N, C-alpha and C positions, 0 to 999 in steps of 0.2 A: 450377689447381696449389694454389694455397692453400686452395680448400676441400676437394680432397684430402687435405694435410699434415691437416690441421684435421679432417676425418673420421679419419683413420689414429690421429692421439693423441686422440681422445674413443673412439675402438674401443678402444684400448691402456687408457684410463681404465675403462671397463666391461668390459674382455673379464676370465674367472674369473682370471687373474692379479693382476687388481687392483680388481675386483668385490668387494662387501661379500659376505659368504658368503647362501645363499638363505634366503629368511623365514623358513623353520621351524626352520632350525639358529642363531637372531642373536635376543636377545631385547633390540627396540622399546624403547624408553625414552623417545623425543621428537623431538620434530622441530625443526630450526634456520633459520632463516628468512634471509634479507640485504638489507637494504632499509632507505630513510631513516625507513620510518614505523616510532613507539615502540609501546609497549606502551597509552600516554595517548592516541593515535589512535583515536575514538573509532568505526570500522571494526573496527582493530585488535582493541581492547578486546570488543566485540561476539561478532568472529569466536572470541576464546578462550573469552571465555566461553560460548558452545553447544558448541566443542572438547571445552571439559574434563567438559560433560558428557555424549560419548561415548567420552575418554578419560580419567578420573580420576587417573591414575598417571604420566599423560606429561605430561614438562613440554618446555617451548616456549622455544628460543632465539633470539635477536635480535639477530644480527649488522650492523653498524654499515656503512652501503655510502658509498665515496667517490665521489662526482661532481663536484668540485672541477672537473676535466678534461674530465666529458665522455664518459668512457671505459670499460670493463669490465674496469678493471687490479683492484679488488677483485674480483672471481670470478673471474679469471684467473691474480689468488696463490693464490688457495683451493684450485684445482682441482689448479698446480700443484704446494702442498702436499702431495695427496691425501687432504684435507678439507672436500669442497663442501658446501655449505649443501643441503638438501633442495630448497628456494625461493628462486626468486631472480625477487626482485621489483624492477621499474627502468624507466624508460622504455620504453615501445615500442622505440625506434629503437638501445635498445644489446640490450635483449631478443632481437632479432632475429638477433645473432652465436649463440644458444644453442638456438633454434628447428634443432634439425635431429633426423632419424633417430639413436639408438642417444645423443644426451643427452637428452632430454626426454623427460616419459613420456605416451605418447596418452590424451589427455584426453576422449575421446568416451564412454567406459567407464566413466570414473569419476564423473564430476558428471552426479549422480542427475537434475538437474532441466538438463539442456544441450539440452532441446528450448522452454528460453523462453527463448533468449538471440535476439538477433537475426542472420539469417545472415550481413547484410553485414557485423557487427563481429568474427564470427569466422572471414568466406574470410581475410583477410591473415594468420590463426595457423595455417590448415590449410599444410601442407605435405604433397605429397604421397598428398595423401587422408589422413593423417592430422592432427588437432586437436592439435597439439603445444604451445598455451601459449591462455593465455587476458586478453582484457585487463581494467581495470581500469575502472569510472564514472569518466574523465577529464574533456577539454574537449574544447574546440575554441575559434580565433579570430576575430574581426573586426578592425573597427579602432574605437579606442578615441578618442575624441572627449573633448577637455577641452572643455566648457561655459563654464565661467569665460573661459577664455583666446579662445575663441567668441564671446562676449559685448566682449567687452575690446577686440577689432580690427575687429569689424560685419560677422563672416560666420556665415554659416548654411549648414550642410554638410546638404544629400540623400545620399537612397540610392543616387541614383542618377550622385551625381558623376562627375568624370574627374579624371586624371592633370596636366591642367592647371587644373583648377581646385584638383587639390589645391596645385598648384604658387605659384597664385596666395593662396593661405593660407601656406604657408608665408612667398609674398614680405610680407604684410602684418603676418605673428609676426616678422619678420627687424626689418622698419621701428618695430614699434609699442617691442622689448624692446629692441634693440638687443645683442643675444649675452646677453643677461640666460635670454634660454629660450627654443624649438627647437621649427620647423615641425614636428620625424622627431624621433625619435633612430637609429640603426645605429650597427653596433661589430665589431669588425673581431680582437677580439684573441682571442680562443677563441672553439674551437666551441660551447660550449655555448648554448643559446638562439636559433640560427642561423636554427628557425622563422619567427621573428621574423619576419626580411627575406624568407626562402626567399614567401614570401608575394607579392610584387612578381614574381619571374617569371611565378604566372599572371595577375596582372593584363594584363601586357604578352603574355598568348596564349605565353607560353614552355611549355614542357616539359621534363623533365629523362627521361621515359621516353614511351613511346609505347605506348595501349593496353593495359600488361602485361608490355611486350616490355622485358628486364631485361639481353638481350645486347649494348645497346649506347645512349652519353647521345644526344639528341638534341634539346638544347642550343642547340645553334648553328642547326639547321636550323630550331627551331621560335622563333629570335628572342630568346636570352640576351642578346646585345650592346646590344640596348636597355636591358635590365634595367642591366646595369653601364653602359650611359652615362647616365642616370638618377639611379643612384648617387655619379657623377661631378657632375652637377648640382649633386646635394643639397648634394654637396661641396665645389665652388667658385663659390656661392651663398653660405657658412652658413647653409644651412637645416642642418643637424643640426653637433652639435660640431666643432668644428675637429680636433680629437682624437680623431676617432672611429676612425680607424685602430688606435688606441693603448686604448680601451675595450671589458669586458669588459661583456656581457649586464647582472651583479648592478649595474654604474655607472650604465647606461642606464636601467633598471628603478627604481633609488632615485631617478635627476631626473625621473622621472615619477610619482611617491607624493610627491616635492616642488611637485609643478604643474609642471614645467620643459620638457615634452614637450606641443603642443598635440594631435595624433594618430601612432598608433600599433597596430600589428596587436597585441592582446594578450589575456590570458584575464582574465575578470572572477573569478575564485577569486584570482584573483593582486592583485588592487588592495587590499584591506584589510592585506595582508601589507608591500606597503610604502607604501600611507600610512601604516602601523605607525611603517614605520623613519623616516621624515618626521617624525612627530612625539615619536621617541625625537630627532629631534634641531632639536626645539626649535619647528618647523613643523608647528601645529597646525589642524585645521579641515576638512582634504583639498579636494577639488571635485566640479562637479557634474559627469556623464560620461552618455553615450550610446555606443549601437554601431550601425555601420553598414557596408555591406560596403565589401572595399577599393576604391579605385577603379581605375577601368578604363582602359586606355588608346584610344585611339581605335580606332574597330571593333570590340573587344570587348564583351559586353551583360553578361559576368558575368565576375564569380571567384569558384573555390571557394577549399577552407579548409583546409591542413594541420591533423589535424584527434591530435593527439596525447596517447596516453592512458598512462597506468603498465600495465606489463603483468606476467605469470609465469612463468615455466613452473617446471617441477619436475623434479626430477632423477631418471633410472629409474637400475634395474637394482638398489634396497636394499630393505628390507624394512619403511620407513617409507614407501611410494609411496600403500600407502592412507592413511594415517593425513594426512602429507602433502596430498593432493586433496583429503580432505575440509576442512583449514582451510580452505580456496579454496575450495570451498562455499560455506562460511559467508562467507568476505570477501568473497562476491559475491552473495548467495543478495538478496531482494528488501526484507530486514527490512536490510539493511547498506547495502543502495543507496541503500535513503530517508535513512538518514543523514546519507551522502552526497551524495545530490542536493539537500538542503537547504540544503549549503554551496554548490553554485554548478556539483556536476559534474551529469553528460550521463549516464542512466541506459545501459546497454548490453544489457538483457534487459527481457519482460513483467514483469506485478505491481508494478512500482513509482512508489509514491504520492509523487509532487512537492509537498509541501503547503509554502504561500507561499515559492512561487521566488526567486528575484533580478531583480530587472528584468533585470539585462545577458544572463543566463543567456535568460533570457527571447528577447531582442533575437537572441542568439546561434546559438539553436536553430531559430530560422526562418530566418536567413541560410546556417543549415547545410543546412536543409533543403531550401532554394530553388535554393543554387549547389553543395554538391555536397562531395568532399572531393579534396582535392588530391593528387597520387600524386608521392613522390620518394621510393620506395621503401623509407620506415620500418622492414619488421618484414623486408626480408634479409636474409640471413646474411651478406651480404656488406658491409652498410652503415653495420660499424660502422668499417669498412679505407675508406670513400668520405668519411662527413661530413670526415676533417681537412683533403682535399682544399681546400674554397674560399676557408675566411679565408684563409688566407694570400697568395690572390688576390688577397681581396678589400682586406685591407691593400696592394697597391701601386694597384689600382680609387681606394682611398678618399685616397691621397695623390697621386694622380694624375700617376703614373708612366708609365700602359700604356696601349696604343691598348686601347678597349675588344672591340675587335675581336679583338686578338691575348687579351685574360683574358680570354673567355669558348671561345675555341680549347683557350688553354694549361686551364683547368679538363677541358674536355668530353677531349680526348689525357690526360689524368692519368683520369679515372676509366672511362675508356674500357682506360688502363693497368689497371689495379685489375681490371678484369673477364674481362679477357682473363686477367689468370692467376689467376681463382679458379674 
């Protein structure tokens, strides 16, 4: 029902009464982009320079995207006002809400070098046979290990370590630092950054969905209870901050940047940012680190990883379709992706030269190639409605207020209710 309602709203917005006039009757003066990227961003600056060669008289308007709540509220409001941007660039889990026919411009015939993209990267953005969005070259996660802490506690992390090994490491951190540093970090005050702790579900063999079937959650029958039980073990033994249930993602990421977290799934490209925050707080020097696979529960030999890239969708039905598509093409061309890859992102197409890649990125790419990508339904149009359901339950889990069997069942029931309504 919700999907039908959303499609009807979109249909109304693009109907003749509400849509822009046909291209031949409208003078196109430029395009607008809703994004967190600024014009000083190297990729954005490059794409803009190329685009201006094609459209010298056109103007580019950048609209600031508010991601504080991890929702699509900025685009929702712009659509409701009747003034949506031509291009929407955001995390793929939010872009998916607008990857629907009638709203998103089909791109396969718009992007001139679309055959140079890897099919596996385009597949999540292909809906009913139409390519309705494109991923930016983004990132994948692996387990970040603070090597300075490991040296101080006398623990060596192997690539094939288990959850038991991980818990042993957490206990050593607790004994050595007495609550000043922690084995790992989890947070439950907001939904943003939930992909960091969601990797633990795959480590225990639990699947949110199976084999691309998104009709119902399979998190209960595949062992999700064990993950909530594991989270309670971390909380009960003080292996995570005692107020983890009240912490936001940013709070824990800053702790990691200050060298207070021993091991946590993370992005290589984020380390400099949060070590920079630590430096602003007077903590200089950073820490040595490496990336290894996420620990595995007994009986599971590999854990795959959530790969999250920023993605974009172009609103269809305006005279600026071709102009917007050309900007997206330049934002993702080989030169642009080479610029971004130098900072640690993973290319999604052929022809990208990765010069002097960051060692952490090389490690993560190897881990990703060996283990694959974990499916949580990121690009499904209902994902934005499902995403807020987990963290309030996780708060109860971390406060030890609910049995893991009950908490995972409550989560699954809530997810299935949304899927049934959608």
